[in-house]
PDB file of N, CA, C and O in Angstrom:
ATOM      1  N   MET A   1     -13.341   5.414  -7.389  1.00  0.00           N
ATOM      2  CA  MET A   1     -12.032   6.019  -7.525  1.00  0.00           C
ATOM      3  C   MET A   1     -11.993   6.846  -8.792  1.00  0.00           C
ATOM      4  O   MET A   1     -12.824   6.689  -9.687  1.00  0.00           O
ATOM      5  N   GLY A   2     -11.038   7.706  -8.848  1.00  0.00           N
ATOM      6  CA  GLY A   2     -10.867   8.541 -10.023  1.00  0.00           C
ATOM      7  C   GLY A   2      -9.971   7.868 -11.034  1.00  0.00           C
ATOM      8  O   GLY A   2      -9.404   6.804 -10.787  1.00  0.00           O
ATOM      9  N   ASP A   3      -9.860   8.505 -12.162  1.00  0.00           N
ATOM     10  CA  ASP A   3      -8.975   7.994 -13.203  1.00  0.00           C
ATOM     11  C   ASP A   3      -7.556   8.455 -12.919  1.00  0.00           C
ATOM     12  O   ASP A   3      -7.289   9.652 -12.821  1.00  0.00           O
ATOM     13  N   LEU A   4      -6.657   7.502 -12.790  1.00  0.00           N
ATOM     14  CA  LEU A   4      -5.245   7.832 -12.630  1.00  0.00           C
ATOM     15  C   LEU A   4      -4.548   7.525 -13.937  1.00  0.00           C
ATOM     16  O   LEU A   4      -4.738   6.455 -14.517  1.00  0.00           O
ATOM     17  N   GLU A   5      -3.756   8.448 -14.391  1.00  0.00           N
ATOM     18  CA  GLU A   5      -3.036   8.254 -15.640  1.00  0.00           C
ATOM     19  C   GLU A   5      -1.894   7.275 -15.402  1.00  0.00           C
ATOM     20  O   GLU A   5      -1.103   7.444 -14.475  1.00  0.00           O
ATOM     21  N   PHE A   6      -1.815   6.259 -16.240  1.00  0.00           N
ATOM     22  CA  PHE A   6      -0.776   5.251 -16.115  1.00  0.00           C
ATOM     23  C   PHE A   6       0.453   5.706 -16.879  1.00  0.00           C
ATOM     24  O   PHE A   6       0.385   5.984 -18.077  1.00  0.00           O
ATOM     25  N   THR A   7       1.572   5.781 -16.182  1.00  0.00           N
ATOM     26  CA  THR A   7       2.819   6.175 -16.829  1.00  0.00           C
ATOM     27  C   THR A   7       3.930   5.232 -16.399  1.00  0.00           C
ATOM     28  O   THR A   7       3.804   4.505 -15.414  1.00  0.00           O
ATOM     29  N   ALA A   8       5.015   5.259 -17.151  1.00  0.00           N
ATOM     30  CA  ALA A   8       6.171   4.422 -16.821  1.00  0.00           C
ATOM     31  C   ALA A   8       6.755   4.818 -15.472  1.00  0.00           C
ATOM     32  O   ALA A   8       7.327   3.982 -14.773  1.00  0.00           O
ATOM     33  N   SER A   9       6.616   6.088 -15.101  1.00  0.00           N
ATOM     34  CA  SER A   9       7.177   6.523 -13.820  1.00  0.00           C
ATOM     35  C   SER A   9       6.481   5.842 -12.655  1.00  0.00           C
ATOM     36  O   SER A   9       7.097   5.618 -11.613  1.00  0.00           O
ATOM     37  N   LEU A  10       5.196   5.506 -12.816  1.00  0.00           N
ATOM     38  CA  LEU A  10       4.495   4.780 -11.756  1.00  0.00           C
ATOM     39  C   LEU A  10       5.120   3.408 -11.544  1.00  0.00           C
ATOM     40  O   LEU A  10       5.286   2.964 -10.408  1.00  0.00           O
ATOM     41  N   LEU A  11       5.467   2.736 -12.640  1.00  0.00           N
ATOM     42  CA  LEU A  11       6.118   1.433 -12.521  1.00  0.00           C
ATOM     43  C   LEU A  11       7.474   1.560 -11.847  1.00  0.00           C
ATOM     44  O   LEU A  11       7.835   0.741 -11.002  1.00  0.00           O
ATOM     45  N   GLU A  12       8.224   2.589 -12.223  1.00  0.00           N
ATOM     46  CA  GLU A  12       9.540   2.786 -11.625  1.00  0.00           C
ATOM     47  C   GLU A  12       9.415   3.061 -10.134  1.00  0.00           C
ATOM     48  O   GLU A  12      10.199   2.540  -9.339  1.00  0.00           O
ATOM     49  N   ASP A  13       8.435   3.876  -9.746  1.00  0.00           N
ATOM     50  CA  ASP A  13       8.220   4.161  -8.331  1.00  0.00           C
ATOM     51  C   ASP A  13       7.884   2.888  -7.573  1.00  0.00           C
ATOM     52  O   ASP A  13       8.393   2.659  -6.476  1.00  0.00           O
ATOM     53  N   GLU A  14       7.017   2.050  -8.165  1.00  0.00           N
ATOM     54  CA  GLU A  14       6.620   0.813  -7.505  1.00  0.00           C
ATOM     55  C   GLU A  14       7.812  -0.133  -7.370  1.00  0.00           C
ATOM     56  O   GLU A  14       7.994  -0.757  -6.325  1.00  0.00           O
ATOM     57  N   GLU A  15       8.626  -0.241  -8.426  1.00  0.00           N
ATOM     58  CA  GLU A  15       9.805  -1.099  -8.365  1.00  0.00           C
ATOM     59  C   GLU A  15      10.776  -0.596  -7.308  1.00  0.00           C
ATOM     60  O   GLU A  15      11.390  -1.387  -6.592  1.00  0.00           O
ATOM     61  N   GLU A  16      10.913   0.714  -7.214  1.00  0.00           N
ATOM     62  CA  GLU A  16      11.805   1.305  -6.217  1.00  0.00           C
ATOM     63  C   GLU A  16      11.292   1.015  -4.814  1.00  0.00           C
ATOM     64  O   GLU A  16      12.079   0.693  -3.923  1.00  0.00           O
ATOM     65  N   GLN A  17       9.983   1.125  -4.607  1.00  0.00           N
ATOM     66  CA  GLN A  17       9.398   0.824  -3.305  1.00  0.00           C
ATOM     67  C   GLN A  17       9.601  -0.647  -2.968  1.00  0.00           C
ATOM     68  O   GLN A  17       9.949  -0.985  -1.837  1.00  0.00           O
ATOM     69  N   ASP A  18       9.383  -1.533  -3.959  1.00  0.00           N
ATOM     70  CA  ASP A  18       9.575  -2.959  -3.729  1.00  0.00           C
ATOM     71  C   ASP A  18      11.006  -3.252  -3.315  1.00  0.00           C
ATOM     72  O   ASP A  18      11.239  -4.010  -2.374  1.00  0.00           O
ATOM     73  N   ALA A  19      11.967  -2.656  -4.011  1.00  0.00           N
ATOM     74  CA  ALA A  19      13.376  -2.892  -3.699  1.00  0.00           C
ATOM     75  C   ALA A  19      13.700  -2.395  -2.298  1.00  0.00           C
ATOM     76  O   ALA A  19      14.421  -3.058  -1.553  1.00  0.00           O
ATOM     77  N   THR A  20      13.173  -1.237  -1.940  1.00  0.00           N
ATOM     78  CA  THR A  20      13.413  -0.691  -0.606  1.00  0.00           C
ATOM     79  C   THR A  20      12.801  -1.593   0.445  1.00  0.00           C
ATOM     80  O   THR A  20      13.425  -1.866   1.470  1.00  0.00           O
ATOM     81  N   TYR A  21      11.576  -2.061   0.202  1.00  0.00           N
ATOM     82  CA  TYR A  21      10.902  -2.920   1.169  1.00  0.00           C
ATOM     83  C   TYR A  21      11.627  -4.254   1.302  1.00  0.00           C
ATOM     84  O   TYR A  21      11.787  -4.763   2.411  1.00  0.00           O
ATOM     85  N   ASP A  22      12.071  -4.829   0.169  1.00  0.00           N
ATOM     86  CA  ASP A  22      12.758  -6.115   0.219  1.00  0.00           C
ATOM     87  C   ASP A  22      14.068  -6.029   0.994  1.00  0.00           C
ATOM     88  O   ASP A  22      14.416  -6.956   1.727  1.00  0.00           O
ATOM     89  N   ARG A  23      14.799  -4.921   0.839  1.00  0.00           N
ATOM     90  CA  ARG A  23      16.072  -4.774   1.535  1.00  0.00           C
ATOM     91  C   ARG A  23      15.886  -4.741   3.049  1.00  0.00           C
ATOM     92  O   ARG A  23      16.631  -5.384   3.788  1.00  0.00           O
ATOM     93  N   GLY A  24      14.904  -4.000   3.495  1.00  0.00           N
ATOM     94  CA  GLY A  24      14.706  -3.841   4.929  1.00  0.00           C
ATOM     95  C   GLY A  24      13.485  -4.590   5.418  1.00  0.00           C
ATOM     96  O   GLY A  24      12.784  -4.128   6.318  1.00  0.00           O
ATOM     97  N   LYS A  25      13.231  -5.743   4.827  1.00  0.00           N
ATOM     98  CA  LYS A  25      12.017  -6.486   5.140  1.00  0.00           C
ATOM     99  C   LYS A  25      12.013  -6.883   6.613  1.00  0.00           C
ATOM    100  O   LYS A  25      12.753  -7.763   7.052  1.00  0.00           O
ATOM    101  N   LYS A  26      11.171  -6.214   7.333  1.00  0.00           N
ATOM    102  CA  LYS A  26      11.027  -6.511   8.748  1.00  0.00           C
ATOM    103  C   LYS A  26       9.573  -6.876   8.974  1.00  0.00           C
ATOM    104  O   LYS A  26       8.672  -6.099   8.659  1.00  0.00           O
ATOM    105  N   ARG A  27       9.355  -8.020   9.503  1.00  0.00           N
ATOM    106  CA  ARG A  27       7.993  -8.483   9.742  1.00  0.00           C
ATOM    107  C   ARG A  27       7.428  -7.748  10.946  1.00  0.00           C
ATOM    108  O   ARG A  27       7.875  -7.937  12.077  1.00  0.00           O
ATOM    109  N   MET A  28       6.426  -6.901  10.678  1.00  0.00           N
ATOM    110  CA  MET A  28       5.874  -6.063  11.734  1.00  0.00           C
ATOM    111  C   MET A  28       4.555  -6.597  12.279  1.00  0.00           C
ATOM    112  O   MET A  28       4.204  -6.316  13.425  1.00  0.00           O
ATOM    113  N   PHE A  29       3.822  -7.361  11.478  1.00  0.00           N
ATOM    114  CA  PHE A  29       2.467  -7.743  11.847  1.00  0.00           C
ATOM    115  C   PHE A  29       2.276  -9.253  11.965  1.00  0.00           C
ATOM    116  O   PHE A  29       1.142  -9.732  11.935  1.00  0.00           O
ATOM    117  N   THR A  30       3.351 -10.000  12.097  1.00  0.00           N
ATOM    118  CA  THR A  30       3.269 -11.458  12.086  1.00  0.00           C
ATOM    119  C   THR A  30       2.320 -11.984  13.158  1.00  0.00           C
ATOM    120  O   THR A  30       1.443 -12.797  12.868  1.00  0.00           O
ATOM    121  N   ARG A  31       2.489 -11.532  14.372  1.00  0.00           N
ATOM    122  CA  ARG A  31       1.664 -12.027  15.485  1.00  0.00           C
ATOM    123  C   ARG A  31       0.185 -11.709  15.241  1.00  0.00           C
ATOM    124  O   ARG A  31      -0.680 -12.562  15.442  1.00  0.00           O
ATOM    125  N   GLU A  32      -0.096 -10.481  14.810  1.00  0.00           N
ATOM    126  CA  GLU A  32      -1.476 -10.064  14.579  1.00  0.00           C
ATOM    127  C   GLU A  32      -2.112 -10.848  13.434  1.00  0.00           C
ATOM    128  O   GLU A  32      -3.274 -11.246  13.514  1.00  0.00           O
ATOM    129  N   ILE A  33      -1.346 -11.065  12.375  1.00  0.00           N
ATOM    130  CA  ILE A  33      -1.878 -11.795  11.222  1.00  0.00           C
ATOM    131  C   ILE A  33      -2.141 -13.244  11.585  1.00  0.00           C
ATOM    132  O   ILE A  33      -3.152 -13.813  11.174  1.00  0.00           O
ATOM    133  N   ARG A  34      -1.237 -13.849  12.356  1.00  0.00           N
ATOM    134  CA  ARG A  34      -1.461 -15.230  12.799  1.00  0.00           C
ATOM    135  C   ARG A  34      -2.758 -15.321  13.600  1.00  0.00           C
ATOM    136  O   ARG A  34      -3.551 -16.243  13.413  1.00  0.00           O
ATOM    137  N   SER A  35      -2.964 -14.360  14.489  1.00  0.00           N
ATOM    138  CA  SER A  35      -4.182 -14.341  15.306  1.00  0.00           C
ATOM    139  C   SER A  35      -5.422 -14.133  14.446  1.00  0.00           C
ATOM    140  O   SER A  35      -6.448 -14.779  14.659  1.00  0.00           O
ATOM    141  N   MET A  36      -5.325 -13.232  13.478  1.00  0.00           N
ATOM    142  CA  MET A  36      -6.468 -12.977  12.598  1.00  0.00           C
ATOM    143  C   MET A  36      -6.796 -14.203  11.748  1.00  0.00           C
ATOM    144  O   MET A  36      -7.966 -14.545  11.575  1.00  0.00           O
ATOM    145  N   LEU A  37      -5.778 -14.857  11.226  1.00  0.00           N
ATOM    146  CA  LEU A  37      -6.017 -16.058  10.428  1.00  0.00           C
ATOM    147  C   LEU A  37      -6.713 -17.126  11.264  1.00  0.00           C
ATOM    148  O   LEU A  37      -7.646 -17.777  10.795  1.00  0.00           O
ATOM    149  N   TYR A  38      -6.264 -17.303  12.491  1.00  0.00           N
ATOM    150  CA  TYR A  38      -6.886 -18.282  13.387  1.00  0.00           C
ATOM    151  C   TYR A  38      -8.335 -17.882  13.680  1.00  0.00           C
ATOM    152  O   TYR A  38      -9.228 -18.730  13.679  1.00  0.00           O
ATOM    153  N   ALA A  39      -8.564 -16.592  13.931  1.00  0.00           N
ATOM    154  CA  ALA A  39      -9.916 -16.108  14.224  1.00  0.00           C
ATOM    155  C   ALA A  39     -10.861 -16.327  13.044  1.00  0.00           C
ATOM    156  O   ALA A  39     -12.063 -16.516  13.235  1.00  0.00           O
ATOM    157  N   PHE A  40     -10.319 -16.300  11.824  1.00  0.00           N
ATOM    158  CA  PHE A  40     -11.146 -16.498  10.635  1.00  0.00           C
ATOM    159  C   PHE A  40     -11.206 -17.961  10.205  1.00  0.00           C
ATOM    160  O   PHE A  40     -11.690 -18.267   9.115  1.00  0.00           O
ATOM    161  N   GLY A  41     -10.717 -18.868  11.054  1.00  0.00           N
ATOM    162  CA  GLY A  41     -10.916 -20.285  10.798  1.00  0.00           C
ATOM    163  C   GLY A  41      -9.712 -21.054  10.307  1.00  0.00           C
ATOM    164  O   GLY A  41      -9.834 -22.241  10.005  1.00  0.00           O
ATOM    165  N   ASP A  42      -8.558 -20.428  10.215  1.00  0.00           N
ATOM    166  CA  ASP A  42      -7.352 -21.138   9.796  1.00  0.00           C
ATOM    167  C   ASP A  42      -6.832 -21.959  10.973  1.00  0.00           C
ATOM    168  O   ASP A  42      -7.369 -21.890  12.078  1.00  0.00           O
ATOM    169  N   ASP A  43      -5.803 -22.719  10.726  1.00  0.00           N
ATOM    170  CA  ASP A  43      -5.168 -23.524  11.759  1.00  0.00           C
ATOM    171  C   ASP A  43      -4.580 -22.613  12.839  1.00  0.00           C
ATOM    172  O   ASP A  43      -4.270 -21.450  12.584  1.00  0.00           O
ATOM    173  N   GLU A  44      -4.433 -23.158  14.045  1.00  0.00           N
ATOM    174  CA  GLU A  44      -3.871 -22.364  15.144  1.00  0.00           C
ATOM    175  C   GLU A  44      -2.456 -21.890  14.821  1.00  0.00           C
ATOM    176  O   GLU A  44      -2.048 -20.802  15.228  1.00  0.00           O
ATOM    177  N   ASN A  45      -1.717 -22.713  14.088  1.00  0.00           N
ATOM    178  CA  ASN A  45      -0.371 -22.342  13.643  1.00  0.00           C
ATOM    179  C   ASN A  45      -0.341 -22.345  12.118  1.00  0.00           C
ATOM    180  O   ASN A  45       0.033 -23.349  11.512  1.00  0.00           O
ATOM    181  N   PRO A  46      -0.731 -21.232  11.485  1.00  0.00           N
ATOM    182  CA  PRO A  46      -0.757 -21.191  10.016  1.00  0.00           C
ATOM    183  C   PRO A  46       0.646 -21.303   9.431  1.00  0.00           C
ATOM    184  O   PRO A  46       1.640 -21.018  10.100  1.00  0.00           O
ATOM    185  N   LEU A  47       0.705 -21.716   8.190  1.00  0.00           N
ATOM    186  CA  LEU A  47       1.995 -21.837   7.516  1.00  0.00           C
ATOM    187  C   LEU A  47       2.706 -20.488   7.484  1.00  0.00           C
ATOM    188  O   LEU A  47       2.072 -19.460   7.244  1.00  0.00           O
ATOM    189  N   PRO A  48       4.019 -20.481   7.724  1.00  0.00           N
ATOM    190  CA  PRO A  48       4.771 -19.219   7.666  1.00  0.00           C
ATOM    191  C   PRO A  48       4.645 -18.530   6.310  1.00  0.00           C
ATOM    192  O   PRO A  48       4.638 -17.302   6.230  1.00  0.00           O
ATOM    193  N   GLU A  49       4.545 -19.334   5.236  1.00  0.00           N
ATOM    194  CA  GLU A  49       4.401 -18.763   3.902  1.00  0.00           C
ATOM    195  C   GLU A  49       3.084 -17.995   3.772  1.00  0.00           C
ATOM    196  O   GLU A  49       3.025 -16.946   3.130  1.00  0.00           O
ATOM    197  N   THR A  50       2.029 -18.530   4.391  1.00  0.00           N
ATOM    198  CA  THR A  50       0.727 -17.866   4.353  1.00  0.00           C
ATOM    199  C   THR A  50       0.781 -16.545   5.100  1.00  0.00           C
ATOM    200  O   THR A  50       0.306 -15.522   4.607  1.00  0.00           O
ATOM    201  N   VAL A  51       1.362 -16.575   6.290  1.00  0.00           N
ATOM    202  CA  VAL A  51       1.482 -15.359   7.097  1.00  0.00           C
ATOM    203  C   VAL A  51       2.310 -14.322   6.352  1.00  0.00           C
ATOM    204  O   VAL A  51       1.959 -13.143   6.325  1.00  0.00           O
ATOM    205  N   SER A  52       3.399 -14.758   5.753  1.00  0.00           N
ATOM    206  CA  SER A  52       4.271 -13.854   5.006  1.00  0.00           C
ATOM    207  C   SER A  52       3.537 -13.233   3.818  1.00  0.00           C
ATOM    208  O   SER A  52       3.653 -12.033   3.571  1.00  0.00           O
ATOM    209  N   LEU A  53       2.785 -14.047   3.090  1.00  0.00           N
ATOM    210  CA  LEU A  53       2.043 -13.547   1.935  1.00  0.00           C
ATOM    211  C   LEU A  53       0.988 -12.523   2.351  1.00  0.00           C
ATOM    212  O   LEU A  53       0.871 -11.463   1.737  1.00  0.00           O
ATOM    213  N   VAL A  54       0.224 -12.843   3.393  1.00  0.00           N
ATOM    214  CA  VAL A  54      -0.811 -11.916   3.858  1.00  0.00           C
ATOM    215  C   VAL A  54      -0.174 -10.613   4.334  1.00  0.00           C
ATOM    216  O   VAL A  54      -0.702  -9.531   4.078  1.00  0.00           O
ATOM    217  N   GLU A  55       0.957 -10.715   5.024  1.00  0.00           N
ATOM    218  CA  GLU A  55       1.636  -9.501   5.479  1.00  0.00           C
ATOM    219  C   GLU A  55       2.150  -8.680   4.295  1.00  0.00           C
ATOM    220  O   GLU A  55       2.037  -7.454   4.298  1.00  0.00           O
ATOM    221  N   ASP A  56       2.707  -9.340   3.295  1.00  0.00           N
ATOM    222  CA  ASP A  56       3.171  -8.622   2.099  1.00  0.00           C
ATOM    223  C   ASP A  56       2.017  -7.878   1.427  1.00  0.00           C
ATOM    224  O   ASP A  56       2.167  -6.729   1.014  1.00  0.00           O
ATOM    225  N   ILE A  57       0.871  -8.541   1.322  1.00  0.00           N
ATOM    226  CA  ILE A  57      -0.300  -7.912   0.704  1.00  0.00           C
ATOM    227  C   ILE A  57      -0.757  -6.713   1.526  1.00  0.00           C
ATOM    228  O   ILE A  57      -1.047  -5.654   0.970  1.00  0.00           O
ATOM    229  N   ALA A  58      -0.823  -6.874   2.844  1.00  0.00           N
ATOM    230  CA  ALA A  58      -1.273  -5.783   3.716  1.00  0.00           C
ATOM    231  C   ALA A  58      -0.324  -4.591   3.652  1.00  0.00           C
ATOM    232  O   ALA A  58      -0.766  -3.447   3.543  1.00  0.00           O
ATOM    233  N   VAL A  59       0.971  -4.854   3.718  1.00  0.00           N
ATOM    234  CA  VAL A  59       1.954  -3.767   3.685  1.00  0.00           C
ATOM    235  C   VAL A  59       1.921  -3.067   2.335  1.00  0.00           C
ATOM    236  O   VAL A  59       1.986  -1.839   2.275  1.00  0.00           O
ATOM    237  N   ARG A  60       1.819  -3.828   1.252  1.00  0.00           N
ATOM    238  CA  ARG A  60       1.744  -3.229  -0.086  1.00  0.00           C
ATOM    239  C   ARG A  60       0.505  -2.340  -0.196  1.00  0.00           C
ATOM    240  O   ARG A  60       0.565  -1.249  -0.763  1.00  0.00           O
ATOM    241  N   HIS A  61      -0.612  -2.811   0.349  1.00  0.00           N
ATOM    242  CA  HIS A  61      -1.845  -2.018   0.307  1.00  0.00           C
ATOM    243  C   HIS A  61      -1.671  -0.708   1.078  1.00  0.00           C
ATOM    244  O   HIS A  61      -2.085   0.352   0.608  1.00  0.00           O
ATOM    245  N   ILE A  62      -1.067  -0.781   2.244  1.00  0.00           N
ATOM    246  CA  ILE A  62      -0.826   0.423   3.050  1.00  0.00           C
ATOM    247  C   ILE A  62       0.073   1.398   2.292  1.00  0.00           C
ATOM    248  O   ILE A  62      -0.200   2.598   2.258  1.00  0.00           O
ATOM    249  N   LEU A  63       1.142   0.885   1.684  1.00  0.00           N
ATOM    250  CA  LEU A  63       2.045   1.749   0.921  1.00  0.00           C
ATOM    251  C   LEU A  63       1.338   2.396  -0.269  1.00  0.00           C
ATOM    252  O   LEU A  63       1.539   3.578  -0.546  1.00  0.00           O
ATOM    253  N   GLU A  64       0.513   1.620  -0.968  1.00  0.00           N
ATOM    254  CA  GLU A  64      -0.207   2.166  -2.115  1.00  0.00           C
ATOM    255  C   GLU A  64      -1.201   3.236  -1.688  1.00  0.00           C
ATOM    256  O   GLU A  64      -1.346   4.254  -2.364  1.00  0.00           O
ATOM    257  N   MET A  65      -1.887   3.014  -0.570  1.00  0.00           N
ATOM    258  CA  MET A  65      -2.836   4.020  -0.077  1.00  0.00           C
ATOM    259  C   MET A  65      -2.104   5.304   0.312  1.00  0.00           C
ATOM    260  O   MET A  65      -2.590   6.403   0.046  1.00  0.00           O
ATOM    261  N   ASN A  66      -0.948   5.167   0.936  1.00  0.00           N
ATOM    262  CA  ASN A  66      -0.156   6.350   1.281  1.00  0.00           C
ATOM    263  C   ASN A  66       0.293   7.088   0.028  1.00  0.00           C
ATOM    264  O   ASN A  66       0.241   8.317  -0.025  1.00  0.00           O
ATOM    265  N   TYR A  67       0.729   6.349  -0.968  1.00  0.00           N
ATOM    266  CA  TYR A  67       1.167   6.945  -2.228  1.00  0.00           C
ATOM    267  C   TYR A  67       0.014   7.694  -2.892  1.00  0.00           C
ATOM    268  O   TYR A  67       0.188   8.812  -3.377  1.00  0.00           O
ATOM    269  N   MET A  68      -1.162   7.070  -2.910  1.00  0.00           N
ATOM    270  CA  MET A  68      -2.321   7.698  -3.535  1.00  0.00           C
ATOM    271  C   MET A  68      -2.763   8.944  -2.774  1.00  0.00           C
ATOM    272  O   MET A  68      -3.122   9.945  -3.394  1.00  0.00           O
ATOM    273  N   THR A  69      -2.745   8.902  -1.451  1.00  0.00           N
ATOM    274  CA  THR A  69      -3.152  10.091  -0.692  1.00  0.00           C
ATOM    275  C   THR A  69      -2.149  11.217  -0.880  1.00  0.00           C
ATOM    276  O   THR A  69      -2.531  12.386  -0.930  1.00  0.00           O
ATOM    277  N   ASP A  70      -0.871  10.879  -0.984  1.00  0.00           N
ATOM    278  CA  ASP A  70       0.129  11.918  -1.262  1.00  0.00           C
ATOM    279  C   ASP A  70      -0.148  12.581  -2.612  1.00  0.00           C
ATOM    280  O   ASP A  70      -0.066  13.803  -2.737  1.00  0.00           O
ATOM    281  N   ASN A  71      -0.473  11.773  -3.615  1.00  0.00           N
ATOM    282  CA  ASN A  71      -0.789  12.327  -4.936  1.00  0.00           C
ATOM    283  C   ASN A  71      -2.038  13.199  -4.883  1.00  0.00           C
ATOM    284  O   ASN A  71      -2.081  14.261  -5.503  1.00  0.00           O
ATOM    285  N   LEU A  72      -3.049  12.757  -4.147  1.00  0.00           N
ATOM    286  CA  LEU A  72      -4.270  13.552  -4.028  1.00  0.00           C
ATOM    287  C   LEU A  72      -4.005  14.868  -3.313  1.00  0.00           C
ATOM    288  O   LEU A  72      -4.582  15.897  -3.663  1.00  0.00           O
ATOM    289  N   LYS A  73      -3.128  14.835  -2.307  1.00  0.00           N
ATOM    290  CA  LYS A  73      -2.775  16.076  -1.615  1.00  0.00           C
ATOM    291  C   LYS A  73      -2.104  17.044  -2.580  1.00  0.00           C
ATOM    292  O   LYS A  73      -2.397  18.240  -2.569  1.00  0.00           O
ATOM    293  N   LEU A  74      -1.206  16.533  -3.412  1.00  0.00           N
ATOM    294  CA  LEU A  74      -0.525  17.396  -4.383  1.00  0.00           C
ATOM    295  C   LEU A  74      -1.507  17.990  -5.387  1.00  0.00           C
ATOM    296  O   LEU A  74      -1.448  19.181  -5.693  1.00  0.00           O
ATOM    297  N   ILE A  75      -2.407  17.156  -5.894  1.00  0.00           N
ATOM    298  CA  ILE A  75      -3.397  17.630  -6.860  1.00  0.00           C
ATOM    299  C   ILE A  75      -4.297  18.674  -6.212  1.00  0.00           C
ATOM    300  O   ILE A  75      -4.585  19.714  -6.804  1.00  0.00           O
ATOM    301  N   SER A  76      -4.733  18.390  -5.002  1.00  0.00           N
ATOM    302  CA  SER A  76      -5.600  19.324  -4.293  1.00  0.00           C
ATOM    303  C   SER A  76      -4.890  20.650  -4.049  1.00  0.00           C
ATOM    304  O   SER A  76      -5.480  21.718  -4.209  1.00  0.00           O
ATOM    305  N   ARG A  77      -3.643  20.574  -3.668  1.00  0.00           N
ATOM    306  CA  ARG A  77      -2.863  21.790  -3.413  1.00  0.00           C
ATOM    307  C   ARG A  77      -2.686  22.595  -4.704  1.00  0.00           C
ATOM    308  O   ARG A  77      -2.830  23.817  -4.706  1.00  0.00           O
ATOM    309  N   GLU A  78      -2.371  21.896  -5.802  1.00  0.00           N
ATOM    310  CA  GLU A  78      -2.220  22.580  -7.090  1.00  0.00           C
ATOM    311  C   GLU A  78      -3.521  23.262  -7.494  1.00  0.00           C
ATOM    312  O   GLU A  78      -3.511  24.401  -7.961  1.00  0.00           O
ATOM    313  N   ASN A  79      -4.643  22.561  -7.314  1.00  0.00           N
ATOM    314  CA  ASN A  79      -5.941  23.140  -7.656  1.00  0.00           C
ATOM    315  C   ASN A  79      -6.257  24.337  -6.770  1.00  0.00           C
ATOM    316  O   ASN A  79      -6.813  25.333  -7.232  1.00  0.00           O
ATOM    317  N   HIS A  80      -5.903  24.234  -5.511  1.00  0.00           N
ATOM    318  CA  HIS A  80      -6.143  25.341  -4.587  1.00  0.00           C
ATOM    319  C   HIS A  80      -5.333  26.568  -5.003  1.00  0.00           C
ATOM    320  O   HIS A  80      -5.832  27.693  -4.979  1.00  0.00           O
ATOM    321  N   LEU A  81      -4.081  26.335  -5.383  1.00  0.00           N
ATOM    322  CA  LEU A  81      -3.229  27.444  -5.805  1.00  0.00           C
ATOM    323  C   LEU A  81      -3.723  28.071  -7.106  1.00  0.00           C
ATOM    324  O   LEU A  81      -3.571  29.274  -7.320  1.00  0.00           O
ATOM    325  N   LYS A  82      -4.318  27.246  -7.977  1.00  0.00           N
ATOM    326  CA  LYS A  82      -4.847  27.753  -9.246  1.00  0.00           C
ATOM    327  C   LYS A  82      -6.202  28.430  -9.050  1.00  0.00           C
ATOM    328  O   LYS A  82      -6.668  29.174  -9.913  1.00  0.00           O
ATOM    329  N   GLY A  83      -6.824  28.163  -7.910  1.00  0.00           N
ATOM    330  CA  GLY A  83      -8.133  28.750  -7.645  1.00  0.00           C
ATOM    331  C   GLY A  83      -9.292  27.910  -8.125  1.00  0.00           C
ATOM    332  O   GLY A  83     -10.429  28.383  -8.145  1.00  0.00           O
ATOM    333  N   THR A  84      -9.028  26.659  -8.519  1.00  0.00           N
ATOM    334  CA  THR A  84     -10.113  25.790  -8.953  1.00  0.00           C
ATOM    335  C   THR A  84     -10.694  25.067  -7.757  1.00  0.00           C
ATOM    336  O   THR A  84     -10.066  24.987  -6.701  1.00  0.00           O
ATOM    337  N   VAL A  85     -11.891  24.544  -7.924  1.00  0.00           N
ATOM    338  CA  VAL A  85     -12.578  23.860  -6.836  1.00  0.00           C
ATOM    339  C   VAL A  85     -12.544  22.366  -7.097  1.00  0.00           C
ATOM    340  O   VAL A  85     -12.657  21.929  -8.242  1.00  0.00           O
ATOM    341  N   GLY A  86     -12.388  21.573  -6.028  1.00  0.00           N
ATOM    342  CA  GLY A  86     -12.422  20.123  -6.146  1.00  0.00           C
ATOM    343  C   GLY A  86     -11.061  19.554  -6.476  1.00  0.00           C
ATOM    344  O   GLY A  86     -10.095  20.276  -6.722  1.00  0.00           O
ATOM    345  N   VAL A  87     -11.019  18.235  -6.471  1.00  0.00           N
ATOM    346  CA  VAL A  87      -9.767  17.538  -6.706  1.00  0.00           C
ATOM    347  C   VAL A  87      -9.499  17.391  -8.192  1.00  0.00           C
ATOM    348  O   VAL A  87      -8.341  17.398  -8.610  1.00  0.00           O
ATOM    349  N   GLY A  88     -10.525  17.260  -8.986  1.00  0.00           N
ATOM    350  CA  GLY A  88     -10.341  17.171 -10.433  1.00  0.00           C
ATOM    351  C   GLY A  88     -10.113  15.775 -10.950  1.00  0.00           C
ATOM    352  O   GLY A  88      -9.571  15.601 -12.041  1.00  0.00           O
ATOM    353  N   LEU A  89     -10.517  14.767 -10.185  1.00  0.00           N
ATOM    354  CA  LEU A  89     -10.342  13.399 -10.655  1.00  0.00           C
ATOM    355  C   LEU A  89     -11.551  12.941 -11.375  1.00  0.00           C
ATOM    356  O   LEU A  89     -11.594  11.806 -11.849  1.00  0.00           O
TER     357      LEU A  89
END
C-alpha cells in the first residue's frame, strides 16, 4: 500500500460513517456469515454476538476499501489533469 497522510479529517469521516452505519444498522450478511462460520468449523448455531462482530468487521472493511478507492480515483484524476503519470503514492 502507499503512504496515506493521517489527518483529523480522516477520523471525523470515520466517526461520521460509524454514526451513519449505527443508525441504519441492517444485518445484510447474517445468513452467509453463519454458514461460513459453520463451514470453517464453528458450531452449527454460532453465537449471535460472534455473527454480529464478524459482520461489523466485514462491513467496515468494505466501507474502508470503497473510501480508499474513491481517494485513489481522485488522486489519479488530479494527476491526469496535471499531466503527471501514475498515482503518486
